Phi, psi and omega in degrees: 000132180267135179278130177275085188295327180294319178295317181297318181291331175294333179277003183233089182303330184295338182289349173291339184240332190230155163260116187257111183234043186224038183292335179299335175275305176187144182261161172284135181285140171287158186302321178300330176291315177300317182297320180297323181284313183291330177298315178295314183298318180295318179294319178298322179291329185274332182235357182085158185280347191241021166300123189309315182293324180290319180295319177297316178300319182298312182288332173294321178293323176297320179294326176296319178295324177299317178295317178299317181297317180297311181298323184298329181246011175078028182250180169264152183294335178292345182265005187249129170241141174273133179230154181283343180193167181291326181300317180294323179299316179299319180292327175300323181280309183298323181273344186262342178284153177269112184258148174243149179301129181100346174302152179241143172239132177250129171235165179271158179281007177253008183285151171268174191310314190290341174247028179231301187293321178302328177279323176301323182297339180290349176302333179294340178261008180086013179276136178276126183258118185238133180253121180269129181275122175286167183280188184298338177263015178066018183257154176282125171272112187296324179295318179291323178297318180302320179286335182284333179290144174233171177299344180270351182293123182251332187214138166242118181243126185210152174280130176301318174222130182290136180285346183238010173223337183077008181287124180263108189281154177284076190299317182297318181292322177297315180294322179296316178301317180293317183299322180297340182246015177060040179252137179285153177228139172236126177253119170277102184256027178305326186260010181230331179292123185097352181246320178229159177297134180235130176223106186295332179287322177290318177295328181062040176271164179265325179222144175212143182218156173204149168272158181272346193275354185263252190288339173285340179066033175270188183276161169297151182084013179236148178183169184229136169242121174261130175235122178308134187309318183293345184255356184302313182292336182277351183255108183277124179300140179270357176227145182234136178195180187295334183283343188241356196227141168261128186251115176265082188299316186293330178258010178053050184218171178205165173211155178272153177296158191279344183258181179293353174297347177298347178260018176238083192289329186232201182299130180293153176279085193300310181303319181292322179293318178295322176296322177299317178299318179293326178293321177295318176301318183296316178295320179295323179297322178285317182105119185295328178291322177295320177300311181301313182296319181294317180293326176299317178295316180296321180297313179301316181294317180300314180298319179299316183288323179297327181291349178275356182267126180297134178080009182285129174241118180253130181261155179107187183302141177282331179275125182297335179295339182262008180220163181207124175062295189298116185228093178279148183201165166221159177239126182304129177087356180230129180288148178299329177294321178296322178296310183294322180293320179295316179296322179299325177297337179257013174083019178251125182256111168231192183218151173231147179164190174271342185056025178055028178248070188299326182294326178288323176298314181295320181301324183259004178056046179229163177259340187197158175218162171261164185210130168263146172207081180288153176238182187298339181279352178279164183231164177295325178296320178298321176295316179301314181298318181296316179298320179298318180291325176295319179295325177296318176295318183298000000 
């Protein structure tokens, strides 16, 4: 399938002014996503939120988005909970499982704060927190991981793709290794859902999460938590509210609903959920395989062009096959902030920072890095223009 780049760019007003290369942080929403949200908000403003027919229509539409979300990642709709962000989804899992003293959790040394600290906090319950060191290419060596596992290992939690290295991990193989040893797996797919095809049944993971605002190009305040059906009852919600709970008032008791909706305690963030549904439609119209292939081409081209810049240091896997889009870098003698500010003056949006991936900063003996992360709406010309401005700064 060929991507109609002109149509896509028409749906992105910001491209009239900017070259946007920062989707790993958050993407610009296409116009149909904005329309889905504003249409609801405008209707709600004109008739109020609780006209019975409108309220029924709204919740029916939310259920449709739940089904779309499930199909998009190969799940059942009963396994899907809407969350406002990926961090909250991770906390629902880390805080909801029943831990025993001596249990072990393994995370990778390439994780950012939100998939590191919630597991670290379990040390207060006597859980052993173990950090697995990836290889020189920031990739998981499966043989070493197998030796790192012990009979006490209960969970392996990892980012499908690191936000500060761009390393695309062998998620299916990690999950298979864990499954053979009766170990749970959580995939932080914030950087891959909407970028590559995802099928939770094929991956055979137990939990998977993503925010909507990145590669799906949905709104802030939207996200998905997948919980394997067999584990829903075993995961106790850390929040209680009318949306997730059955209240037996006369017997002074309560129970949680049987589906993943038990992780939605209160009123849903309706505009964001409807926007998420429109974002999934938009991605489906383009085709996730076409998106993946286009970003793969852009990544290869970007890496080739960056290597022509004197003093360029690129972090992450050396083999392009092990990385996708996310390209962190520094230039000798120029601070990453100066690079991002100079590019911003020329209408190019990238980002500099630690990306809350302290272990990667320490590993490279740096305090900060800059980062490119092109998506399917970017072009080779935009990359050429950006490289020219960096060389001008250099």
